[in-house]
C-alpha positions as CSV (number, residue, x, y, z in Angstrom):
1,M,202.2,168.5,105.5
2,S,199.4,171.2,106.1
3,M,198.7,173.4,102.9
4,S,197.8,177.1,102.2
5,K,194.5,177.9,99.8
6,G,196.1,177.7,96.0
7,S,199.7,176.1,97.4
8,N,200.4,172.9,95.1
9,V,202.8,169.9,96.4
10,A,204.7,167.4,94.6
11,V,203.0,163.8,94.6
12,P,206.3,160.9,95.0
13,A,203.8,158.0,95.1
14,S,202.5,155.6,92.6
15,A,198.7,155.5,94.0
16,V,196.9,157.4,96.4
17,R,194.4,157.7,99.0
18,V,192.6,160.8,99.6
19,E,190.4,160.7,102.5
20,L,187.5,163.7,103.2
21,G,186.8,164.3,107.3
22,W,184.7,166.2,108.8
23,S,183.0,165.8,112.6
24,S,179.6,164.9,112.9
25,G,177.1,165.3,115.7
26,P,173.6,166.8,116.4
27,G,172.5,169.3,113.2
28,V,175.7,168.4,111.2
29,P,174.5,167.5,107.6
30,D,176.3,164.3,105.3
31,A,178.6,164.4,103.1
32,D,180.2,162.4,100.3
33,A,183.3,162.8,98.2
34,S,183.4,162.6,94.4
35,A,186.1,162.8,91.9
36,L,186.0,164.5,88.7
37,L,188.5,163.2,85.4
38,L,189.2,166.3,83.2
39,G,190.7,166.6,80.0
40,A,192.4,169.4,78.4
41,A,189.2,171.4,78.0
42,G,189.0,171.6,81.8
43,K,185.9,169.5,81.0
44,V,184.9,165.7,81.4
45,R,185.1,163.5,78.4
46,S,182.1,161.9,79.0
47,D,179.3,161.1,82.5
48,A,181.7,158.4,83.0
49,D,184.3,160.7,84.2
50,F,182.6,160.9,87.0
51,V,183.0,158.6,90.4
52,F,180.5,159.3,93.2
53,Y,178.1,157.2,95.2
54,N,176.2,156.5,91.8
55,Q,179.0,155.2,90.2
56,P,181.9,154.4,92.5
57,A,184.7,153.6,90.3
58,H,185.7,154.6,86.8
59,A,185.8,152.5,83.8
60,S,189.3,152.6,84.0
61,G,190.2,151.8,87.4
62,A,192.2,154.5,88.0
63,V,189.6,156.1,90.5
64,R,187.4,154.2,92.8
65,R,185.3,155.8,95.8
66,D,186.0,153.4,98.7
67,G,183.5,154.6,101.0
68,K,182.7,155.9,104.5
69,Q,184.2,155.1,108.1
70,D,183.1,156.5,111.2
71,S,186.1,156.7,113.5
72,G,184.4,158.1,117.0
73,G,182.2,160.7,115.5
74,R,185.6,161.6,113.0
75,I,183.8,160.5,109.2
76,T,185.7,160.2,106.8
77,D,184.8,159.3,102.9
78,V,187.7,157.6,100.9
79,L,188.3,158.0,97.3
80,T,191.7,155.7,96.2
81,V,193.3,157.0,93.0
82,D,195.9,154.7,91.1
83,L,198.0,157.6,89.3
84,A,199.8,154.9,87.7
85,R,196.6,153.8,85.4
86,V,195.3,157.5,85.0
87,E,194.8,157.6,81.5
88,P,196.9,160.4,78.9
89,A,194.1,161.9,77.9
90,V,193.3,162.8,81.9
91,E,194.7,166.4,83.2
92,R,193.4,166.5,86.2
93,V,191.7,164.3,88.9
94,V,189.1,166.7,91.1
95,V,188.1,166.0,94.4
96,V,184.7,167.2,95.1
97,A,182.9,167.2,98.8
98,S,179.2,168.0,98.7
99,A,176.5,168.3,101.7
100,D,173.8,166.2,101.9
101,G,170.7,168.1,104.0
102,G,172.6,171.3,104.7
103,T,175.7,173.6,103.9
104,F,179.3,173.4,104.6
105,G,179.1,176.0,106.8
106,Q,177.0,173.5,109.1
107,V,180.1,170.9,108.9
108,P,183.1,171.3,111.5
109,G,186.4,170.8,111.1
110,L,186.4,169.5,106.6
111,S,189.4,168.6,105.5
112,I,191.1,166.3,103.1
113,R,194.8,164.1,102.8
114,V,196.3,162.8,100.1
115,L,198.2,159.7,101.7
116,D,200.5,157.4,99.9
117,A,198.2,154.4,99.6
118,A,200.9,151.9,99.9
119,A,202.9,153.3,103.1
120,G,200.2,155.2,104.2
121,T,202.0,158.2,105.2
122,E,200.4,161.6,104.5
123,I,201.9,163.5,101.5
124,A,199.3,166.8,101.7
125,R,196.6,168.0,103.9
126,F,194.3,171.0,103.5
127,D,191.8,172.0,106.4
128,S,188.6,174.4,104.6
129,T,188.2,177.1,107.5
130,D,185.5,179.8,105.6
131,A,182.6,177.8,104.4
132,T,179.5,179.5,105.1
133,V,176.4,178.7,102.6
134,E,177.8,176.3,100.5
135,T,177.0,173.1,99.3
136,A,179.7,171.3,97.2
137,F,183.2,172.0,97.2
138,V,186.1,171.7,94.9
139,L,188.3,170.6,97.9
140,G,191.9,170.0,95.9
141,E,192.9,168.4,92.8
142,L,195.5,165.8,91.5
143,Y,197.4,167.5,88.0
144,R,200.0,166.7,85.8
145,R,202.8,168.9,85.6
146,Q,205.8,168.3,83.3
147,G,205.6,164.4,83.6
148,A,204.7,164.3,87.2
149,W,201.9,164.5,89.6
150,K,201.2,167.5,92.2
151,F,198.4,168.2,94.6
152,R,197.1,171.8,94.8
153,A,194.7,172.7,97.5
154,V,191.4,174.6,95.6
155,G,188.9,175.1,98.6
156,Q,186.4,177.0,95.8
157,G,182.4,176.9,97.0
158,Y,179.3,176.1,95.3
159,G,175.6,177.4,96.6
160,S,174.0,174.7,94.2
161,G,175.5,171.7,95.3
162,L,176.7,168.7,93.0
163,V,174.0,169.3,90.4
164,G,175.6,172.8,89.7
165,L,179.3,171.6,90.4
166,A,178.8,168.6,87.7
167,T,177.0,170.4,85.1
168,D,179.8,173.0,85.1
169,F,182.4,170.9,84.6
170,G,180.4,169.2,81.3
171,I,177.8,166.2,83.0
172,T,174.6,165.9,81.9
173,V,172.3,165.5,85.3
174,D,169.1,164.4,85.5
175,D,168.0,167.5,87.5
176,P,168.7,171.4,86.5
177,P,171.1,173.5,88.1
178,A,170.2,176.1,90.6
179,T,170.1,179.9,88.1
180,A,170.8,182.4,91.0
181,A,174.9,183.6,91.7
182,P,176.8,182.1,94.8
183,A,178.8,184.1,96.8
184,P,181.9,184.9,94.9
185,R,185.0,182.8,96.1
186,Q,188.4,183.0,94.4
187,A,190.1,179.9,92.8
188,P,193.9,179.6,92.5
189,A,195.0,181.9,89.4
190,Q,197.0,179.2,87.8
191,Q,193.8,176.9,87.2
192,P,190.3,178.9,86.9
193,Y,187.0,177.1,87.8
194,P,183.8,177.4,86.1
195,P,181.5,180.5,86.7
196,Q,179.7,179.2,90.2
197,P,175.6,178.6,90.5
198,V,173.1,180.4,92.6
199,P,173.1,178.9,96.2
200,Q,169.9,177.1,97.1
201,P,169.3,175.9,100.3
202,A,169.7,171.7,100.2
203,T,166.9,169.7,100.6
204,P,167.6,166.4,102.7
205,A,166.1,163.5,101.7
206,Q,162.8,162.2,103.1
207,P,163.1,158.8,104.0
208,Y,159.6,156.8,104.1
209,G,157.9,154.6,106.9
210,A,158.4,151.2,108.3
211,P,156.1,148.7,107.1
212,A,153.0,149.0,109.1
213,Q,152.4,145.3,109.9
214,P,156.6,144.4,110.2
215,Y,156.7,140.6,111.1
216,A,156.2,139.1,114.0
217,A,158.6,136.8,115.9
218,P,156.9,133.3,117.0
219,A,155.9,133.1,121.1
220,Q,157.5,129.9,121.5
221,P,160.8,130.0,124.2
222,Y,164.4,130.0,122.9
223,T,165.8,126.8,123.9
224,A,170.2,127.3,123.2
225,P,171.3,123.8,121.5
226,T,174.2,121.4,123.1
227,Q,176.6,122.4,120.2
228,P,177.1,125.0,117.7
229,Y,175.4,125.1,114.2
230,G,175.9,127.3,111.2
231,T,174.1,125.3,108.6
232,P,170.2,124.4,108.6
233,T,169.4,120.8,108.5
234,Q,166.6,121.1,106.0
235,P,168.0,123.7,103.6
236,Y,165.5,124.6,100.6
237,A,166.7,122.7,97.6
238,A,167.1,124.7,94.6
239,P,166.3,123.1,91.2
240,A,168.6,120.4,89.6
241,A,170.3,123.6,87.6
242,P,173.8,123.9,89.1
243,T,175.2,126.7,91.5
244,P,177.5,128.7,90.0
245,P,181.0,128.3,92.4
246,P,181.8,130.6,94.3
247,S,184.8,132.3,92.0
248,A,181.7,132.7,89.4
249,P,180.8,136.2,88.4
250,S,176.8,136.5,89.6
251,P,174.5,134.9,86.4
252,Y,172.6,138.4,86.9
253,P,173.6,141.6,85.5
254,P,174.9,144.2,87.7
255,P,173.4,147.7,88.3
256,P,174.5,149.6,85.1
257,A,176.7,152.6,85.3
258,P,175.7,155.9,84.0
259,S,176.5,156.2,80.9
260,S,177.4,159.5,78.4
261,G,173.9,158.7,76.8
262,G,171.4,159.9,79.7
263,P,171.6,162.2,82.4
264,V,173.4,161.1,85.4
265,R,171.3,160.6,88.7
266,L,172.4,162.0,91.6
267,S,169.9,161.2,94.0
268,K,170.7,158.9,97.3
269,V,169.2,157.6,100.7
270,T,170.9,157.6,103.4
271,L,169.5,155.3,106.4
272,T,170.1,156.6,110.3
273,K,169.2,156.2,113.5
274,E,166.6,159.0,113.0
275,A,165.5,158.0,109.9
276,P,166.1,154.1,109.4
277,S,164.0,153.3,106.6
278,V,163.2,153.6,103.0
279,S,160.1,152.6,100.3
280,L,161.7,151.1,97.6
281,T,158.6,151.5,95.6
282,K,158.8,155.1,96.2
283,Q,162.4,154.9,95.2
284,G,161.4,153.8,91.8
285,G,163.9,150.6,92.6
286,T,161.6,147.5,93.0
287,S,163.1,145.7,89.2
288,G,166.1,144.6,87.9
289,A,168.7,143.3,90.5
290,M,169.7,144.8,93.4
291,R,173.3,144.3,94.6
292,V,173.9,144.8,98.7
293,N,177.5,145.6,99.1
294,L,179.3,145.1,102.6
295,N,182.8,146.6,102.6
296,W,185.1,146.7,105.7
297,E,188.8,147.1,107.0
298,V,190.2,147.2,110.4
299,R,190.8,150.7,112.2
300,K,194.0,151.3,113.2
301,Q,193.3,153.8,116.5
302,F,191.8,151.4,119.6
303,K,190.4,153.2,122.7
304,G,188.6,151.5,125.6
305,W,187.8,148.0,126.7
306,G,188.7,146.4,122.9
307,S,191.9,148.2,122.5
308,K,194.3,144.8,122.8
309,L,191.6,143.1,120.7
310,G,191.7,145.9,118.3
311,R,195.5,146.0,117.9
312,A,195.5,142.0,117.4
313,V,192.5,142.1,115.2
314,A,194.9,144.7,113.0
315,M,197.9,142.4,113.0
316,H,195.7,139.3,112.2
317,G,196.0,138.3,108.9
318,D,193.1,135.8,108.7
319,L,190.0,138.4,110.1
320,D,187.3,136.8,107.2
321,L,183.7,138.2,107.6
322,D,180.7,136.7,106.2
323,L,178.2,138.1,104.3
324,C,174.9,136.5,104.8
325,A,170.7,136.8,103.7
326,L,168.4,134.5,105.7
327,Y,165.1,134.7,103.6
328,E,161.7,133.8,103.6
329,L,159.5,133.3,100.2
330,T,155.4,133.9,100.1
331,D,154.8,130.5,100.1
332,G,156.6,129.6,103.5
333,R,159.9,128.2,102.6
334,K,163.0,129.5,104.4
335,G,166.8,129.0,103.9
336,V,169.9,130.9,104.3
337,V,172.4,132.2,101.6
338,Q,176.0,132.4,102.8
339,A,179.1,130.9,102.1
340,L,179.5,128.5,104.7
341,G,178.2,125.1,103.7
342,N,178.7,126.4,100.1
343,A,175.3,127.7,100.3
344,F,175.6,130.5,97.3
345,G,171.9,130.7,96.5
346,A,170.8,131.6,92.9
347,L,169.1,134.1,91.0
348,H,167.0,132.9,88.5
349,Q,165.4,130.2,90.8
350,P,164.5,130.0,94.5
351,P,166.0,131.7,96.5
352,Y,166.4,134.5,94.0
353,I,169.3,135.9,96.0
354,H,172.9,135.2,95.3
355,L,176.7,135.5,97.0
356,D,178.9,136.6,94.5
357,G,181.7,135.0,96.6
358,D,183.9,134.6,100.1
359,D,186.5,137.5,100.8
360,R,188.6,136.2,103.6
361,T,190.8,139.3,103.9
362,G,188.8,142.7,103.5
363,A,191.3,143.3,100.7
364,V,189.0,142.7,97.9
365,D,188.2,146.4,96.1
366,S,184.0,145.2,96.1
367,G,183.9,144.1,99.5
368,E,181.6,140.8,99.2
369,N,177.9,141.4,97.3
370,L,175.2,139.6,97.8
371,T,172.0,140.0,94.5
372,I,168.7,140.1,94.9
373,N,166.4,138.8,91.8
374,L,163.3,142.0,92.5
375,D,161.8,140.9,89.5
376,R,160.9,138.0,91.7
377,K,159.7,140.3,94.2
378,A,156.2,139.3,94.6
379,E,158.2,135.5,95.5
380,L,159.9,137.1,99.0
381,R,158.6,137.8,101.6
382,R,161.2,139.2,104.0
383,V,165.2,139.5,103.7
384,L,167.5,139.8,106.5
385,I,170.9,140.8,105.0
386,F,173.4,140.0,108.1
387,V,177.7,139.2,108.6
388,T,179.3,136.9,110.9
389,I,183.1,136.5,111.7
390,Y,184.0,133.2,110.8
391,E,187.5,133.6,112.1
392,G,190.4,135.9,113.1
393,A,188.5,138.2,115.7
394,R,186.3,137.2,118.8
395,S,184.0,141.0,118.2
396,F,183.4,143.6,115.9
397,A,185.3,146.0,117.9
398,D,187.4,147.9,116.1
399,L,186.4,147.0,112.7
400,H,184.6,149.6,110.2
401,A,181.9,148.6,107.8
402,T,180.0,150.3,104.9
403,V,176.8,148.6,103.9
404,T,175.3,149.6,100.8
405,L,172.1,148.7,98.8
406,Q,172.2,149.5,94.8
407,P,169.1,148.7,92.9
408,Q,169.5,148.6,89.1
409,H,166.9,151.3,89.0
410,G,166.0,154.1,91.6
411,A,168.9,155.6,93.9
412,P,171.1,153.8,96.1
413,V,171.2,153.0,100.1
414,E,173.8,153.5,102.2
415,F,174.7,153.3,105.8
416,F,177.3,152.4,107.9
417,L,177.8,150.3,111.0
418,D,177.6,151.5,114.8
419,E,180.8,151.4,116.7
420,C,180.6,147.8,118.2
421,T,180.5,148.4,122.6
422,V,179.9,144.8,122.7
423,P,181.7,141.0,122.3
424,S,179.6,140.6,119.0
425,T,180.5,138.3,115.9
426,V,177.1,139.1,114.4
427,C,175.2,141.7,113.5
428,A,172.3,142.1,111.9
429,L,172.4,144.8,109.0
430,A,169.4,145.0,106.4
431,L,165.9,144.0,106.6
432,I,164.0,143.9,103.3
433,T,160.3,143.1,104.1
434,N,157.3,142.7,101.2
435,T,154.0,144.2,102.6
436,G,152.1,143.4,99.3
437,S,151.9,146.9,98.5
438,D,155.4,148.2,99.3
439,L,159.6,146.9,99.1
440,V,161.0,148.4,102.3
441,V,164.2,148.4,103.3
442,Q,165.2,148.9,107.4
443,R,168.5,149.8,108.6
444,E,169.1,147.3,111.5
445,A,173.0,147.8,112.4
446,R,171.9,145.6,115.4
447,Y,175.0,143.9,117.4
448,L,174.1,140.7,118.6
449,V,176.2,138.2,121.1
450,P,175.6,134.4,121.0
451,Q,175.1,132.4,124.4
452,R,177.6,130.1,124.8
453,G,177.8,127.1,122.7
454,V,175.4,129.1,120.0
455,S,176.6,129.9,116.6
456,P,176.1,133.2,115.3
457,Q,174.0,131.9,112.5
458,R,171.2,130.6,115.4
459,T,171.6,133.9,117.5
460,I,170.2,135.8,114.5
461,D,167.7,133.6,113.5
462,H,165.8,133.3,117.3
463,A,166.3,137.3,117.4
464,Y,164.5,137.8,113.9
465,G,162.4,134.6,114.4
466,W,163.0,132.6,111.2
467,G,162.3,129.4,113.6
468,M,165.0,127.0,111.4
469,N,166.9,124.4,112.6
470,W,170.6,124.1,112.4
471,T,173.8,122.1,111.7
472,P,177.6,122.2,111.8
473,G,179.0,123.7,108.9
474,R,182.2,124.4,107.3
475,K,183.6,126.6,104.2
């Protein structure tokens, strides 16, 4: 149902999927979806009521940011709202878009869709067509009315970005909002919004360069093995302390969410082909735990050579992707962290990397996660994060994936994978390198095609020069 600004519609579903969408292209800034849970006074109760890229889930479980997907140039950032779990004190869930590196006048095809999360049917759609200098937008809101939920198309812009918008709704941020007034834009009369701050040109994040001396692959020629491999023949042996089982939570604390006791950090880093690397040292993210998250889903629209395969994948209930890491310690020891062979690693002993479990369907809300102990960064020379298809598909074609590296301290680093156009079963995601004076994250997003009879693990090993021996393994 297409809506005009200020109109509203009943929401019959108990849970909805809210999609912020736009068309990408040269000169088009990135955008992000956020949500604010507001009480009767039209303000958040605390900073915990702000769901965004640095705080992707509400404590109640009612609102969750699922991340971005790229469907052939159409970018979608998704929020899931479980209306049945929204606390009684929350009267409105405001859906926000913020531009990173430009204004919404440069963002074509900006829209918001509300879909029934269970049935996938569209409940409402609002297309924003009059953006100019705004760097943040309240696109719509879910609100209670006589015991039921409704959705209103709002379309109110802010020139002061997410900082100014969040501040107006009661969030304490780490940077003050701008002070000049933007061009006036009217909110619906039924629900007035706070006054708007001044338009200021947004400044894109400036990522840092790649390390000056990247690791060089060994010179000896590669010889394909005669049988497939999956686990190293001589994996690094951890001390006697038991490794947590796959179902156990990580023994290392996850990165903390912003709390009402301190300002919310709005900074982030998005890696792209044009700006593929960032210094964690300069971002202040070199201590504590760093969570590496892979969240993926099957695309429902298919085209080109992968269409037949894609439709088969979409109907396959046994699709299993594995998040893995090759590591090399500064003393030369090497190994792998992966579900295959139950090599889940450990955080407080070598290799200082832990895999929290094995998501065999993609249905786990948090996806799969690796946690790296950056307090032991001096003992890590390099870590290669990669993903393999264990079963259920022959290629990454028609699969969406978003990768987020969340340091406990410092800005999150995120990117999504390009569309796969080759029959690949292994993809290098990111390379973390300790140069001695810096800790650098390099976006790889590199799809590899194994030779016949060669495992994905052996393929990624050869491409990045780890030089390990591999034997067959299973879960």
